[in-house]
DOKE-615208 format. One record per residue (C-alpha): residue number from 0; x, y, z. Coordinates in steps of 0.25 Angstrom, whole numbers, plus 5000, padded with zeros to 4 digits. Each point is the difference from the previous one (the first is absolute). Last residue first. Layout:
% residues N
   seq     px     py     pz
   NUM      X      Y      Z
...
END
This chain:
% residues 739
   seq     px     py     pz
   738   4939   4840   5118
   737   4990   5006   5010
   736   5012   5007   5010
   735   4998   5000   5015
   734   5017   4992   4999
   733   4992   4988   5010
   732   4992   4998   4989
   731   4984   4997   5004
   730   4997   4987   5005
   729   4991   5002   5009
   728   4991   5013   4997
   727   5006   5014   5002
   726   5000   5007   5014
   725   4988   5011   4999
   724   4998   5013   4994
   723   5004   5014   5007
   722   4991   5008   4990
   721   5004   5012   4993
   720   4990   4996   4987
   719   4987   4992   5006
   718   5000   4986   5005
   717   4999   4986   4993
   716   5011   4991   5007
   715   4991   4991   5007
   714   4990   4998   4988
   713   5011   4996   4992
   712   4995   4987   4996
   711   5005   4993   4988
   710   5014   4999   5006
   709   5008   4994   4989
   708   5014   4993   4999
   707   5008   4999   4989
   706   5010   4989   4998
   705   5016   4998   4999
   704   5004   5008   5013
   703   4988   5006   5005
   702   4998   5011   4989
   701   4985   5010   5003
   700   4987   4999   4997
   699   4988   5008   5006
   698   4986   4998   4996
   697   4994   4999   4987
   696   4988   5008   5003
   695   5007   5011   5006
   694   5007   5004   4989
   693   5015   5002   5003
   692   5009   5011   5000
   691   5012   4997   5008
   690   5009   5009   5009
   689   5014   4998   5007
   688   5008   5003   5013
   687   4991   5011   5005
   686   5008   5007   5012
   685   5003   4997   5015
   684   5000   5010   5013
   683   4986   5000   5002
   682   4994   4997   4986
   681   4987   5004   4994
   680   4997   4995   4984
   679   4997   5008   4989
   678   5004   5014   5004
   677   4996   5010   4990
   676   5008   5002   4988
   675   5014   5009   4999
   674   4997   5007   4988
   673   4999   4999   4985
   672   4990   4998   4988
   671   4988   4995   5011
   670   4991   4990   5002
   669   4993   4999   5015
   668   5002   4986   5006
   667   4987   4995   5006
   666   4994   4993   4987
   665   5012   4991   5002
   664   4990   4994   5011
   663   5008   4995   5011
   662   5008   4989   5007
   661   5010   5000   5010
   660   5010   4990   5005
   659   5008   5002   5010
   658   5014   4991   5001
   657   5007   5012   5008
   656   5009   5004   4987
   655   4985   5004   4994
   654   4992   4994   4990
   653   4991   5005   4991
   652   4988   4994   4991
   651   4992   5011   4992
   650   4987   4998   4993
   649   4993   5000   4988
   648   5009   4994   4990
   647   5010   5005   4989
   646   5006   5010   5005
   645   5014   4998   4996
   644   5011   5000   5010
   643   5011   5010   5003
   642   5006   4996   5013
   641   5010   5004   5011
   640   5004   5015   4997
   639   5011   5004   5010
   638   5001   5008   5012
   637   5011   5007   5007
   636   4998   5012   4991
   635   4986   5002   5004
   634   4991   4995   4990
   633   4993   5006   4987
   632   4997   4990   4989
   631   4998   5005   4985
   630   5012   5007   4996
   629   5002   5000   4986
   628   5011   4993   4991
   627   5015   5007   4998
   626   5000   4994   4986
   625   4987   5010   4995
   624   4987   4996   4996
   623   4996   4992   5013
   622   4986   4994   4999
   621   4995   5001   5014
   620   4987   5006   4997
   619   4997   4989   4989
   618   5002   4989   5011
   617   4990   5003   5008
   616   5002   5004   5015
   615   4995   4994   5011
   614   5005   5004   5016
   613   5010   4994   5010
   612   5004   5003   5014
   611   5005   4989   5009
   610   5015   5008   5002
   609   5006   4991   4992
   608   4993   5005   4988
   607   4988   4994   4992
   606   4996   5004   4985
   605   4987   4993   4996
   604   5000   5000   4984
   603   4988   5002   4990
   602   4998   4997   4986
   601   4996   5011   4989
   600   5010   4997   4990
   599   5006   4986   5002
   598   5015   5003   5004
   597   5010   4987   5000
   596   5005   4998   5015
   595   5014   5002   5005
   594   4998   5002   5017
   593   5009   5002   5012
   592   5013   5005   4990
   591   5012   5004   5010
   590   5002   5014   5006
   589   5012   5005   5008
   588   5008   5002   4987
   587   4986   5008   4995
   586   4996   4995   4986
   585   5002   5011   4989
   584   4993   4989   4989
   583   5008   4994   4988
   582   5013   4998   5005
   581   4995   4997   5014
   580   4992   4988   4994
   579   5013   4995   4997
   578   5002   4994   4986
   577   4996   4985   4994
   576   5007   4987   5004
   575   5004   4997   4986
   574   4992   4990   4991
   573   4991   5010   4992
   572   4993   5013   5004
   571   5003   5012   5008
   570   4987   5006   5002
   569   4995   5014   4994
   568   4989   4992   4993
   567   4995   4998   5014
   566   5000   5015   5003
   565   5004   5004   5014
   564   4991   5007   5010
   563   5005   5004   5015
   562   4993   5001   5011
   561   5005   5006   5013
   560   4997   4995   5015
   559   5014   4998   5004
   558   4999   4986   5000
   557   4998   5000   4985
   556   4988   4997   4991
   555   5003   4998   4986
   554   4989   4999   4989
   553   5004   4995   4986
   552   4992   5006   4988
   551   4996   4992   4989
   550   5000   4999   4985
   549   5013   4989   5001
   548   4989   4991   5007
   547   4999   4995   5012
   546   5002   4988   5010
   545   5007   5004   5014
   544   5009   4992   5006
   543   5007   5008   5013
   542   5011   4994   5009
   541   5011   4992   4992
   540   5014   4994   5006
   539   5014   5009   5002
   538   5012   4993   5005
   537   5006   4998   4986
   536   4992   5007   4992
   535   4987   4995   4994
   534   4996   4988   4991
   533   4985   4997   4996
   532   5000   4984   4998
   531   4989   5000   5012
   530   4992   5009   4996
   529   4997   4993   4988
   528   4993   5010   4989
   527   4986   5001   4998
   526   4997   5013   4999
   525   5009   5004   4987
   524   5012   5008   4997
   523   5009   5002   5014
   522   5000   5014   5004
   521   5011   5006   5010
   520   5003   5005   5013
   519   5012   5002   5011
   518   4994   5001   5014
   517   5009   4993   5007
   516   4989   4991   5004
   515   4998   4996   4985
   514   4989   5009   4991
   513   4994   4990   4989
   512   4991   5007   4992
   511   4992   4989   4989
   510   4999   5004   4987
   509   4987   5000   4990
   508   5001   5009   4989
   507   4991   5011   4993
   506   5009   5008   4990
   505   5002   5014   5007
   504   4995   5013   4992
   503   4987   5001   5006
   502   5005   4998   5014
   501   4998   5013   5005
   500   4986   4999   4994
   499   4996   5013   4990
   498   4993   5009   5006
   497   4986   5002   4993
   496   4999   5010   4991
   495   4998   5015   4999
   494   5002   5005   4988
   493   5013   5011   4998
   492   4993   5013   4995
   491   5002   5006   4987
   490   5007   5010   4992
   489   5006   4996   4986
   488   5013   5003   4994
   487   5000   5000   4986
   486   4995   5015   4997
   485   4998   5006   4987
   484   5011   5009   4995
   483   5009   4992   4990
   482   4988   4997   4992
   481   4993   5014   5003
   480   4988   5004   5006
   479   5007   4999   5013
   478   5010   5012   4997
   477   5012   5000   4993
   476   4999   5009   4989
   475   4985   5007   5003
   474   5006   5001   5015
   473   5012   5008   4995
   472   4991   5010   4992
   471   4992   5000   5013
   470   5011   5003   5009
   469   5007   5011   4989
   468   4986   5006   5001
   467   5001   5001   5015
   466   5012   5007   4999
   465   4996   5010   4992
   464   4989   5004   5009
   463   5011   5000   5011
   462   5007   5009   4992
   461   4987   5009   4997
   460   4998   5001   5016
   459   5012   5003   5001
   458   4999   5013   4992
   457   5011   5008   4995
   456   5009   4990   4993
   455   4986   4996   4992
   454   4996   5014   4996
   453   5014   5001   4995
   452   4999   4989   4993
   451   4987   5004   4993
   450   5006   5012   4996
   449   5012   4994   4995
   448   4993   4991   4992
   447   4990   5012   4993
   446   5014   5006   4996
   445   5005   4988   4996
   444   4989   4999   4989
   443   5000   5016   4996
   442   5015   4997   4998
   441   4998   4988   4991
   440   4990   5007   4992
   439   5006   5012   4998
   438   5013   4991   4996
   437   4992   4992   4990
   436   4996   5013   4992
   435   5014   5005   5000
   434   5004   4985   4993
   433   4987   5004   4991
   432   5008   5014   4995
   431   5013   4991   4995
   430   5014   5004   5007
   429   5002   4987   5007
   428   5004   4993   4987
   427   5014   5010   5003
   426   5002   4993   5012
   425   4999   5007   5014
   424   5015   4998   5007
   423   5001   5015   5001
   422   4986   5002   5004
   421   5003   4990   5012
   420   5011   5007   5004
   419   4994   5016   5001
   418   4988   4993   5008
   417   5008   4994   5011
   416   5010   5014   4999
   415   4987   5006   5002
   414   4995   5010   4990
   413   4999   5015   5002
   412   4996   5003   4984
   411   5013   5008   4997
   410   5010   4997   5011
   409   4997   4985   5001
   408   5001   4999   4985
   407   5015   5009   5000
   406   5006   4992   5010
   405   4997   4985   4993
   404   5003   5006   4985
   403   5016   5000   5003
   402   5006   5002   4987
   401   4987   5006   4994
   400   4997   5000   4986
   399   4993   4987   4997
   398   4994   4998   5014
   397   4996   5015   4999
   396   4993   4999   4988
   395   4992   4987   5004
   394   4994   5008   5012
   393   4996   5011   4993
   392   4993   4993   4989
   391   4993   4992   5011
   390   4995   5010   5007
   389   4987   4995   5004
   388   5003   4986   5000
   387   5013   5002   5009
   386   4992   5008   5010
   385   4991   4987   5000
   384   5011   4990   5002
   383   5005   5007   5010
   382   4986   4998   5008
   381   5000   4986   4996
   380   5013   5000   5007
   379   4996   5005   5013
   378   4987   4991   5000
   377   5009   4989   4999
   376   5008   5003   5011
   375   4987   5004   5009
   374   4993   4987   4998
   373   5013   4992   5004
   372   5000   5006   5013
   371   4986   4997   5000
   370   5003   4986   4998
   369   5009   5001   5010
   368   4991   5005   5010
   367   4989   4991   4997
   366   5010   4988   5001
   365   5005   5005   5014
   364   4985   5001   5005
   363   4996   4988   4995
   362   5009   4993   5006
   361   5000   5005   5014
   360   4984   4997   4999
   359   5004   4985   4997
   358   5010   4999   5010
   357   4989   5006   5010
   356   4991   4991   4996
   355   5010   4988   5001
   354   5002   5003   5013
   353   4985   5002   5004
   352   4998   4985   4997
   351   5011   4996   5008
   350   4996   5008   5012
   349   4985   4994   4997
   348   5005   4987   5001
   347   5009   5001   5012
   346   5013   5003   5001
   345   5013   4995   5005
   344   5012   5007   5000
   343   5013   5002   4992
   342   5005   5014   4999
   341   5006   5005   4987
   340   4993   4996   4987
   339   4989   5010   5002
   338   4995   4990   5011
   337   5009   4987   4999
   336   4989   4988   5000
   335   4996   4990   5013
   334   4987   4996   4996
   333   5000   4988   5007
   332   4991   4988   4995
   331   5001   4986   5002
   330   4995   4990   4990
   329   4995   4987   5005
   328   4999   4986   4992
   327   4989   4991   5000
   326   5003   4991   4989
   325   5011   5000   5006
   324   5000   4986   5007
   323   4994   4993   5013
   322   4990   5010   5004
   321   4993   5004   4986
   320   5002   4984   4998
   319   4990   4996   5011
   318   4991   5013   4997
   317   5000   4994   4985
   316   4997   4985   5005
   315   4988   5005   5009
   314   4994   5009   4988
   313   5001   4988   4991
   312   4992   4991   5009
   311   5005   4985   4997
   310   4990   4991   4997
   309   5004   5000   4986
   308   5014   4990   5006
   307   5013   5006   5003
   306   5000   5013   4994
   305   5008   5003   4987
   304   5005   5012   4998
   303   5003   5007   4985
   302   5008   5011   5000
   301   4997   5009   4987
   300   5008   5014   4999
   299   4999   5007   4987
   298   5012   5001   4989
   297   4998   4983   5001
   296   4998   4993   5014
   295   4995   4987   5002
   294   5008   4998   5013
   293   4995   4987   5005
   292   4996   4997   5015
   291   4997   4986   5006
   290   4991   4993   5011
   289   4995   5013   5010
   288   4992   4999   5013
   287   5012   4992   5009
   286   5010   5011   4996
   285   5011   4996   5010
   284   5004   4989   4995
   283   5014   5004   4997
   282   5000   4997   4987
   281   4987   5008   4998
   280   5007   5011   5009
   279   5014   4999   4990
   278   4988   5001   4989
   277   4995   5013   5004
   276   5014   5006   5003
   275   5004   4996   4985
   274   4988   5006   4996
   273   5000   5013   5006
   272   5017   5001   4997
   271   4994   4999   4984
   270   4991   5009   5001
   269   5009   5011   5006
   268   4992   5009   5010
   267   5002   5016   5000
   266   4986   5002   4998
   265   4991   4989   5002
   264   4996   4990   4991
   263   4989   5002   4989
   262   4991   4987   4993
   261   5002   4990   5010
   260   4989   4990   4996
   259   4995   4990   5010
   258   4994   4986   4993
   257   4988   4993   5001
   256   4994   4987   5001
   255   4985   4998   5001
   254   4997   4988   4990
   253   5008   5007   4989
   252   5009   5014   5001
   251   4997   5013   5006
   250   5011   5012   5000
   249   4998   5008   5013
   248   5007   5014   5001
   247   5012   5006   5005
   246   5008   5013   5002
   245   5012   5001   5009
   244   4998   5006   5013
   243   5005   5013   5004
   242   5003   5006   5015
   241   5002   5015   5001
   240   5011   5006   5010
   239   5002   5012   5010
   238   5008   5012   5001
   237   4996   5016   4993
   236   4993   5003   5012
   235   4986   5002   4993
   234   5002   4992   4988
   233   5001   4988   5010
   232   4991   5004   5007
   231   4989   5000   4991
   230   5004   4988   4994
   229   5001   4993   5014
   228   4985   5006   5002
   227   4996   4993   4987
   226   5003   4986   5001
   225   5011   4994   4993
   224   4994   4989   4990
   223   5007   5006   4987
   222   4998   4990   4989
   221   5011   4997   4990
   220   5005   5008   4987
   219   5014   4999   4996
   218   5003   5014   4997
   217   4995   5004   5014
   216   4989   5011   5002
   215   5002   5005   5016
   214   4987   5003   5007
   213   4987   5008   5002
   212   5005   5013   4992
   211   4988   5008   4998
   210   4993   4997   5012
   209   5015   5000   5007
   208   4999   5016   4997
   207   4989   5001   5006
   206   5006   4995   5014
   205   5013   5005   4998
   204   4994   5014   5002
   203   4995   5010   4988
   202   5007   5015   5006
   201   5005   5001   4986
   200   4987   5001   4993
   199   4999   5001   4986
   198   5014   4997   4997
   197   4999   4989   5012
   196   4990   4993   4992
   195   5007   5002   4987
   194   5012   4992   5006
   193   4990   4987   5004
   192   4994   5000   4987
   191   5012   4999   4993
   190   5006   4991   5010
   189   4988   4990   4998
   188   5004   5000   4984
   187   5012   4998   5005
   186   4997   4988   5006
   185   5012   4996   5013
   184   5013   4992   5000
   183   5005   4999   5013
   182   5009   5009   5009
   181   5012   4992   5007
   180   5010   5010   5007
   179   5010   4996   5009
   178   5007   5006   5012
   177   5014   5000   5009
   176   5010   5000   4987
   175   4990   4997   4988
   174   4993   4990   4995
   173   4991   5002   4988
   172   4988   4997   4994
   171   4990   5011   4989
   170   4985   4999   4995
   169   4998   5001   4986
   168   4987   5010   5000
   167   5002   5004   5016
   166   5015   5006   4994
   165   4997   5002   4987
   164   4989   5012   4999
   163   5000   5002   4987
   162   5004   5015   4994
   161   5014   4997   5007
   160   5008   5012   4997
   159   5013   4991   5004
   158   5009   5004   5012
   157   5014   5003   5002
   156   5001   4999   4983
   155   5014   4995   4996
   154   5010   5012   4994
   153   5015   4994   4992
   152   5014   5001   5002
   151   5000   5004   5016
   150   5006   4984   5001
   149   4989   4997   5010
   148   4989   5006   4993
   147   4997   5016   5001
   146   4987   5004   5004
   145   4987   5004   4994
   144   4986   5007   5004
   143   4988   4995   4997
   142   4989   5008   4989
   141   5010   5006   4993
   140   4994   4999   4987
   139   5009   4987   4996
   138   4994   4990   5011
   137   4985   5004   4994
   136   4995   4986   5001
   135   5010   4991   5005
   134   4991   4991   5010
   133   4989   5001   4989
   132   5011   4994   4990
   131   5001   4989   5012
   130   4987   4996   4999
   129   4999   4999   4984
   128   5009   4990   5002
   127   5016   5002   4996
   126   5008   4991   4992
   125   5006   4986   5001
   124   5010   4990   4994
   123   5004   4986   5005
   122   5012   4991   4996
   121   5011   5008   5003
   120   4995   5004   5015
   119   5000   4985   5003
   118   4986   4993   5000
   117   4991   5002   5012
   116   4999   4990   5013
   115   4992   4991   5003
   114   4992   5002   5012
   113   4986   4992   4996
   112   4993   5014   4996
   111   5009   5002   4988
   110   5013   5005   4994
   109   5004   5013   4992
   108   5001   4990   4987
   107   4998   5010   4989
   106   4996   5013   4996
   105   4999   5009   5013
   104   4990   5011   5002
   103   5004   5009   5011
   102   4993   5007   5010
   101   4991   4989   5004
   100   4986   5003   5007
    99   4997   4992   5011
    98   5015   4994   5001
    97   5003   4988   5003
    96   4993   4991   4991
    95   4999   5008   4989
    94   5016   4999   5000
    93   5007   5012   4992
    92   5003   5009   5011
    91   5005   4987   5008
    90   5009   4996   4989
    89   5005   5015   4998
    88   5003   4999   5015
    87   5007   4988   4999
    86   5008   5006   4988
    85   5005   5012   5009
    84   5006   4990   5010
    83   5005   4990   4991
    82   5009   5011   4994
    81   5007   5003   5012
    80   5000   5015   5006
    79   5004   5015   4996
    78   4985   5003   4996
    77   4999   5012   4990
    76   5009   5001   4987
    75   5009   4986   4999
    74   4990   4991   5010
    73   4987   5006   4992
    72   5005   5000   4984
    71   5006   4987   5002
    70   4987   4994   5008
    69   4992   5006   4989
    68   5008   4995   4988
    67   5000   4986   5008
    66   4985   4999   5000
    65   5001   5001   4984
    64   4991   5009   4994
    63   4985   5002   4996
    62   4992   5006   4987
    61   4995   5014   5004
    60   4983   5001   5004
    59   5004   4998   5015
    58   5012   5009   5000
    57   5015   4997   4999
    56   5006   5012   4996
    55   5014   4996   5006
    54   4998   5013   5010
    53   4986   4994   5003
    52   5008   4985   5005
    51   5010   5008   5007
    50   4989   5008   5009
    49   4990   4987   5002
    48   5013   4993   5007
    47   5007   5012   5007
    46   4984   5000   5006
    45   5001   4986   5004
    44   5014   5002   5006
    43   4998   5011   5007
    42   4989   4993   5007
    41   4985   5004   4996
    40   4986   5004   5004
    39   4999   5013   4993
    38   4997   5009   5010
    37   5002   4993   5013
    36   5014   4997   4997
    35   5002   4983   5003
    34   5010   4995   5010
    33   5012   4989   4998
    32   5009   5006   4991
    31   5005   5013   5000
    30   4994   5007   5012
    29   4998   4989   5010
    28   5013   4993   4996
    27   5009   5013   4999
    26   4995   5004   5014
    25   5004   4987   5005
    24   5013   5001   4996
    23   5004   5014   5004
    22   4995   4995   5012
    21   5009   4989   5002
    20   5012   5009   4996
    19   4997   5009   5009
    18   4996   4991   5011
    17   5012   4990   4997
    16   5010   5012   5001
    15   4994   5006   5014
    14   5001   4987   5004
    13   5016   4997   4997
    12   5002   5013   5008
    11   5008   5011   4991
    10   5014   5005   4998
     9   5001   4999   4985
     8   5013   4996   4993
     7   5002   5006   4986
     6   5008   5012   5004
     5   5010   4991   5006
     4   5002   4993   4985
     3   5008   5014   4996
     2   5006   5001   5012
     1   5008   4988   4997
     0   4999   4987   5009
END
């Protein structure tokens, strides 16, 4: 290693080096790529595109030029990045479905709302729009600061004068390092009203501003259904979101038939992807109320939704589609911007509007001073002209005879260097009496203008009044009364519609649910299946057989007192052995399924623990929304649940391990949502073994071998709940179970 190379070695911790480099990258991303400036609402690439187009004289009233020429100028002079990034920026600025107020007027294929990309830049042409010209207005009048470009050969504006509130009118999105921005577009006319309010009353609160700016105004229209209090909170904090729905209408047909026509879709939703999603749900039979979807769009959107029958409620159908597809979309709101082009922070609506007003005030002040300097210079020249006209013969003689006329004229009449240069450069044709009159007229006019400018710069009130007049002018050009500025997104309240049933998207089919001894579950099509022909894994056999429909819920009650819920349509189908229930629900290792039944809304169950306690619970109360289930029966650690029986009778029969049997009215058992319950049968040392709910008039039946025996007279065993009972009747099973 030579001494020369040794000097390039830096002795520094790797963590410190990485921290410095990453910080530099993060700052570059935040400042130069992702976050817009609060004053003009632009990122550097957008600003450079507009400035380059202005330098190419691509005004709104001039013929457009090839986009490739614009892109070449941008990357050659101002933006040292790839041409694709610059052209993509141009395309987005030209798309009327992406930008609420397009800044680029594109000629040719600039993409569409289906998500198709724009043609190559060699095929398209572009020029500025009137809105972009307002953004660049007075940029040559020292309205903003300039800085050298990346190679130092050109100068570029740090910010645009922006006579248009672009940040909020067109919005912005971007992801930086550790922060992001998401600002939806708004209506320029409404923003103008809010700006005028702040000029008149700087202390106005967000509540007053929101009355004038009630919410975003998206280029694709739609209906915003966000509650007013949520909108107010979002504008107050600078963070929130807005729910936007498609606009639709009913098109009536013959004999009561109808179609639903979608005419506007939410902002930033691709129409083709939306239709694909609806078609996928139709194929998966998850849209039971919808029969078909057709795209009949041309230059306007027209999606035709065909209901299953004419009896389908249109509002119900649309509510289902809003939940299942992007026909309803949530637009995020995060007003994270560069304050003064330097400091990233989240602003409220008022702060953003205030920053724009302060910028316009500064631009007005700088333009006025620039104009004042120009007037002073011109008045100085005009005064020199008038002196020359009063002494025209002597001026001509000095010019003809003297070798150095300039110092002589300056000494003779007290002229300045600027005045003498102007006189020496005067054309002979200007030496007419008429020109002298015109000069005096111009001098008087400029003197009056100078007086007005001095008064303007000397009065804060006059300057703010001038800013107000500029905003009024902007409102006339781009406000609600113009075709471009008319509000497109309407504000509404989401209608209250009856909840769509959970199983509405599932096609109803009869199935038989089979659960084996080892807990394997499956669903077999139909109710009339040959149970003897059903096969199980080796060493396993059937335990629960439940006849249900695919639209039903399956309730599983386990020995640990928990209830679980499984949707029948989610059970494995086919000829296999199914899947273990433990993969579908979080069934404890020491717990086993005790009961598996089809859920019947409103029905009641009797749950009983091994310590002889139990209670009634409605099936609706034990439906579990998660895999972890719902604890229903609380028991000591050493006790398990022994029964979960449908309460479809009027009396409860309990039998203990001491073979004593007790019959008491079901009405004596309390109804609870969860808990330990009450004592059903009193035992000295034993506990309840089995429970059955009967209709007293039908007697008590139990299995005895291949036969069923019935005890009709149960008066000897009738008693009150928590009694000890009497010995079971003759012939009752030795295992003390009802079978």
